[in-house]
N, C-alpha and C positions, 0 to 999 in steps of 0.2 A: 625767564621766558618773555619774549616780546609779544604781548597781547594787545598792543595799542596800534591803531591805524587811523589814517585820515580819510574822510569821505565828505560828500556834500552835506551841507547843513539843511538845504531845502531843494526840492525839485523845482525847476524854474524853466522859463520860456523867454527867448529873446529873438528879435528879428532885425535884419538889416537889408537894405536894398542897394544894389549896385547895377547900374546901367539896365534897369528894368527887371533884373532878376531878383527874386525874393529868397533870402536865406533864413530859414527858421531853425533856431537851435533849441533843443530841449534836453534836460538832464533827468535821469531816473535813478532811484535807489534800486540796486539789484545785488543779489548775493551769489547767483550762479549764472553760468553761461546760458542755461535753459531759460532762466527768468529774463535775461537780457534779450533773448530772441523773442520771447512772448511780448515784451514791451515794444520791441522794434516792429513786430507784426501789427500791433495796435496802431502805431503811428502810420504804418504803410496803408492800413485800411482806412484810417481817418483822413489821411492826406492822399487819397488814391489818385488824384489828378496831378500830383507833383511829378517833376521830371526825374529827380534822384532822391534817394534816402541814404545818405552817406553816414557812417557811424564809427564809433570805437567804444569798446567796453573793457573794463578791467575788474577782475574779482579776485578774492583770496588775499592772503597776506603771507609775508615771509617767503619761504621756499615753495609755497603752494599758490603763489600769485600767477595768474594767467590773463592773457589779453587777446583781443582780436580787433582788427579794423578793416574797413572796406570802402573802396572808391565808388561802388555801386553804379558803375557805368561811366563815371567821369574818367578823364585821362589818368593813367597810372601815376600814383604818388601825389595827386593834386588835392585829395579830399580826406580819405581815411587816415593817412599818416599825419597830416597837419592836425586833425582832430585829436588823434592819440597823443601827439606831442604836447598838447595843452594839458591833457590828463596826467601824463608822465611828469610834466614840468611842475605840476602842483603836488606830485607824489601822493595821489589819492587813489582809492580803490572802492570796490562795491558801487560802481557807477556805469551807466550807459549814457553816452552823449550822442544824440542824433542831430544831424543837420539836413533838413529837407530843403530842396531847391525847386523853385518854380522858374523855369527858364523864361527870360524876358525878351529874347530875340537877338541879343547882341552877345557874341562870343567874347569871353574875358581873357582867353589865352591861359597857358599853364601857370604863369606867375600870378595872374589875376585870380585864378581859381584858388591857388594855395592861400593867397592873402584873404580871400573872401571866406573860405572855410575856417581858416585859423581865427580870423577876427570874430566870426560868429561864435565859434567855440569859446573864445575868451569872453565875449559878451555874456553868454549864458552862464559861464562859470562864475563871473563876477556877481551875477544875480543869485546864484546858488549858494555861495559862501562855502566855507570849509569848517568842519568840526572834528574833534577827536573822539573816536569810538573805541570800544574794547571788545575783544573776543571773550565770550562768557560761556558758562556751563550751568545747567540746572540740576539741583539735587533735591531728593525727597528726604525730609527730616521728620523723625518721630521722637518725641521726648516727653518726659513727665511734666506735669503742670508746675511743680516747685522750681523747675529750671527755666521756665518760660521767660521771666523778666530779665534774668541775666543773659539768656540767649539772645534776646532782642538787642541788648546793648552790644554784644559781640558782633552781631550782624551789622549794626549801624557803624561800629568802629571800623569794620573791614569794607564798608561801602557796598555791602550786598543788598539785594532787594527781595522782599517777600512777594512772590507772585500770587500765592494762594495759601489759605490757612483754614483748617477745620478743627473744631474743638469738640472732643467727645471724652472718653476716659483718658485719652492722651491728646497731645497737640500734634497734628500732622501738618507739615508745611512744605511748600515748594519754594526753594530759594535760588535766586540767580546771582552769580558772582563772577568776577573776572578770573580768567584761567590762572593768572599768576598768583592769585590769593587763595586758591582752592585748598592747598595743603595747610595753610594757616587756619582756615576755617575748620577744616576737618580735625586738626589737632586741638583747637579750642573746644570743639564739640565733644571730643573724646574725654578731655580733662573735666569738662563740666558734668558730663553724665556718667563718668567712671566707666566708659566703654559700653554702657548698657542701652544706649539709644540706637536709632536707625539713621544711617547716613548713606544714601544710595544715589548713584548717578542716574539721571534721567536722560536717556539717549534721544 
């Protein structure tokens, strides 16, 4: 299972000026198309006096990957596609990249616009950086106290993370783990507890 993907390390902001026009690039972490639209609307409201809000987003991984881009009133093919090409060129996902333009009075022509939007996208991507992320799943774990220390070692060895834990008559935990390691974690849990504990998926 390919549960690894690349995304931006940080949300960032970059600005360039060309012949009086300001091009402001921003990146955002997003996981869905709906979230991308929400972030885009925030930019539109904040930069309400701008001439254009051109953008591209990409979410999902593997066969569920999807994307969209928009010229937002600029000549066709001069803004959205160049922005998306920067995203695709870095092979990243879970990102919204918006380039806001304040028109400075001098037309740049189609070639000039393509370069301006592409250069702004590259500039903000350089500031954002790239990191490796993983698709994960959360599980509810209930086990007896005598198994607790050994269970923590198993969790650490598989790179899982304890999200929450409660201690009463038994130990109840919420554990997050990479999708590709779920079966190994489940098998280790069953062997440790003799199949008597609780290992439930949290949707």
